[in-house]
PAPAKOL-490793 format. One record per residue: residue in three letters; z, y, x of N, C-alpha, C, O in turn. Coordinates in steps of 0.001 Angstrom, whole numbers. Layout:
REM PAPAKOL-490793
   res      n_up   n_north    n_east     ca_up   ca_north   ca_east      c_up   c_north    c_east      o_up   o_north    o_east
   Ala         Z         Y         X         Z          Y         X         Z         Y         X         Z         Y         X
...
This chain:
REM PAPAKOL-490793
   res      n_up   n_north    n_east     ca_up   ca_north   ca_east      c_up   c_north    c_east      o_up   o_north    o_east
   Met     85522     89772     81450     86518      90532     81742     87635     90693     80666     87378     90467     79483
   Ser     88750     91044     81034     90277      91091     80539     91105     92430     81097     91036     92931     82219
   Thr     91893     92839     79979     92729      94151     80478     94073     93240     81027     94139     92077     80629
   Ser     94852     93615     81689     96140      93660     82486     97382     94197     80904     97482     95178     80167
   Pro     97943     93140     81034     98823      92959     79839     99675     94068     80272    100144     94867     79461
   Ser     99884     94134     81522    101700      95068     82083    101287     96833     82493    102078     97562     83092
   Ala     99537     97394     81900     99238      98265     82478     99673     99270     80956     99315     98942     79825
   Ser    100517    100538     81281    100735     100842     79768     99005    101033     79256     98804    101123     78045
   Ser     97903    101083     80137     96604     101221     79888     95814    100583     80224     95663    100210     81387
   Pro     94877    100207     78961     93707      98852     79460     93623     99112     80673     93562    100321     80896
   Val     93578     98027     82138     92983      98425     83272     92100     96905     83202     92720     95842     83162
   Pro     90491     96958     83192     89859      96126     83354     90119     94993     84693     90326     95345     85854
   Val     90078     94137     84400     90282      92895     85132     88985     91526     84939     88554     90840     84012
   Asp     88718     91680     86526     87198      90901     86688     87544     89611     87310     87674     89275     88487
   Ser     87685     88822     85906     88021      87430     86526     86998     86176     87104     87311     85024     87405
   Ser     85649     86849     87140     84895      86378     87731     84713     86063     89130     84196     85064     89629
   Thr     85442     87519     89917     85843      87320     91181     86679     86507     92073     87790     86197     91642
   Ala     86416     86204     92964     86897      84622     94119     88324     85267     94102     88779     86362     93772
   Ala     88902     83914     94686     90420      84469     94547     90136     84757     96559     89478     83976     97246
   Asn     90825     86035     97106     91253      85761     98392     92609     84821     98623     93678     85428     98694
   Val     92618     83482     98734     93348      83054     99415     92730     82111    100394     91721     81407    100401
   Asp     93994     82430    101455     94242      80799    102697     95301     80163    102662     96452     80540    102885
   Gln     94685     78646    102223     95344      77895    102015     96429     77495    103234     97505     76921    103069
   Ala     95867     77944    104469     96753      77540    105444     97696     78271    105771     98657     77824    106397
   Glu     97554     80030    105264     98481      80742    105667     99605     80844    104212    100740     81313    104117
   Leu     98972     80381    103503     99906      79970    102507    101252     78759    102400    102321     78707    101792
   Asp    100333     77660    103580    101378      76563    103439    102859     76765    104872    104008     76335    104976
   Lys    101775     77816    105887    102575      78426    106755    104010     79131    106918    104977     79125    107679
   Phe    103458     79876    105486    105157      80842    104774    105890     80020    103818    107042     80277    103468
   Gln    105270     79121    103439    106683      78007    102266    106972     77313    103467    108165     77562    103638
   Ala    106507     76417    104629    107351      75747    105648    108495     76690    106256    109517     76138    106664
   Leu    108354     78357    106355    108811      79066    106909    110118     79776    105829    110920     80651    106154
   Ala    109983     78944    104232    110481      79893    102966    111945     79834    103376    112639     80843    103500
   Ser    112521     78151    103648    113883      77660    103202    114410     78518    104332    115387     79250    104171
   Arg    113917     78446    105194    114889      79308    107149    114372     81328    106744    114621     82221    107554
   Trp    113893     81503    105811    113874      83422    106079    114842     84000    105666    115276     84924    106354
   Trp    115538     83643    104360    117089      84023    104707    118126     84365    105239    118884     85335    105232
   Asp    117989     82891    105955    119473      81746    106583    119247     83159    108155    118327     83228    108971
   Pro    120548     84088    108011    120823      84812    108747    121095     84246    110452    121478     85024    111325
   Asp    120811     82725    110716    121235      81676    111818    120148     81145    112074    120081     80076    112681
   Ser    119086     81818    111644    117793      80860    111612    117495     81851    113060    117968     82856    113590
   Glu    116160     80638    113346    114905      81751    114110    114696     83577    114031    114260     84331    114901
   Phe    115191     83885    112653    114860      84496    112234    115834     85596    111974    115821     86373    111019
   Lys    116761     85541    113057    118396      86057    113368    117729     87383    114070    117961     88104    113099
   Pro    117273     88010    114722    117148      88838    115221    116680     89668    114061    117139     90809    114009
   Leu    115679     89217    112934    115772      90242    112016    116502     90701    110706    116331     91515    109799
   His    117345     89809    111064    118775      90155    110340    119532     90760    110725    120298     91467    110070
   Asp    119490     90601    112064    120671      91403    112664    120302     92879    113462    121104     93130    114362
   Ile    119400     93719    113305    118519      95008    113210    118557     95811    112141    118553     97038    112044
   Asn    118610     94605    111038    118261      95452    109705    119247     96304    109266    118986     97217    108483
   Pro    120319     96106    109677    121820      97555    109327    121052     98528    110244    120664     99356    109419
   Leu    120681     98861    111219    120230      99581    111756    118737    100448    111227    118429    101637    111311
   Arg    118257     99654    110852    117011     100449    110166    117556    100833    108578    117043    101776    107975
   Leu    118444    100160    108081    118848     100583    106851    119827    101773    106802    119913    102443    105773
   Glu    120750    102120    108164    121235     102907    108556    120070    104541    109045    120098    105757    108860
   Trp    119605    104001    109404    118246     105384    109950    117656    105915    108618    117528    107112    108358
   Ile    117257    104729    107681    116916     105349    106315    117716    106081    105790    117759    107276    106080
   Val    118418    105597    105019    119852     106847    104463    119968    107935    105433    119941    109098    105030
   Gln    120115    107623    106865    120440     108979    106926    119222    110122    107041    119496    111262    107414
   Gln    117746    109700    106665    116427     110205    106673    116444    110760    105233    115753    111737    104946
   Ala    117199    110167    104361    117400     110241    103297    118447    111608    102661    118828    112088    101594
   Gly    118516    111714    103469    120042     112574    103339    121345    111373    103126    121494    110972    101971
   Gly    121697    111157    103534    122753     109956    103751    123008    109085    102450    123834    108181    102324
   Ser    122140    109549    101546    122422     108109    100204    120950    108056     99882    120097    108892    100178
   Leu    120796    106866     99186    119996     106370     98840    119527    106813     96596    118588    106930     95808
   Ser    121458    106885     96719    121276     106933     94893    120615    107927     94482    120380    109056     94912
   Gly    120281    107188     93352    119014     107971     92602    117341    108413     93108    116640    109304     92630
   Leu    117097    107702     93941    115959     107527     94457    115335    106729     94317    115966    105751     93917
   Asn    113860    106484     94482    112686     105677     94358    112347    105741     95462    112049    106757     96089
   Val    112366    103888     96069    111662     103683     97262    110739    102792     97553    111106    101624     97682
   Val    109354    103129     97722    108630     102376     98194    108978    101664     99536    109585    102341    100365
   Asp    108669    100394     99839    108977      99931    101063    107738     98968    101269    107749     97889    100675
   Val    106474     99366    102233    105527      99220    102665    105146     98375    103807    104980     98839    104935
   Gly    104996     97029    103486    104970      96766    105007    106002     96125    105579    106093     96100    106806
   Cys    106782     95611    104899    108375      95593    105288    107894     93607    105302    108705     92945    105950
   Gly    107176     93104    104913    107322      91706    105511    107688     90727    104327    106974     90546    103340
   Gly    108916     90117    104570    109628      89116    103646    110140     89767    103186    110548     89185    102181
   Gly    110579     90997    103181    111657      91609    101327    113051     91914    102236    113936     92643    101788
   Ile    113154     91191    103729    114231      91381    104073    115137     93246    103957    116226     93594    103502
   Leu    114279     93819    104458    114816      95208    104559    114405     95710    103288    114063     96892    103266
   Thr    114361     94980    102096    113889      95290    100800    114667     95504    100059    114744     96414     99234
   Glu    115796     94097    100441    116987      93770     99548    118270     94825    100511    119241     95124     99817
   Ala    118291     95163    101440    119280      95568    101844    119144     96825    100934    120063     97209    100211
   Leu    117781     97513    101033    117441      98896    100459    117998     99403     99055    118403    100495     98656
   Ala    117809     97824     98328    118212      97935     96691    119597     97643     96429    120095     97916     95337
   Lys    120542     96869     97773    121659      97235     97803    122344     98645     97588    123255     99020     96849
   Ala    121363     99426     98740    122080     100485     98298    121995    101753     97839    122361    102889     98142
   Gly    121317    101110     96909    121384     102409     95831    119825    102355     95085    119524    103182     94224
């Protein structure tokens, strides 16, 4: 057992626990990685709709994200997260 170096207080980390990694899933997403951020790839619809999602979130936040902390849970690959960070 060790502690997490990034935590403000020691958090036990059980190194004896087996990793929960599906190599096939890792390989699948690795194969997509080079095209994920290309707005002209097969992921174009995600890039196209992102400004609408961002606008809706900003409106719900009162018109600005400045000074706010946002937790993006379940966005997938970070396309929305990047836009949120740039917005404030």
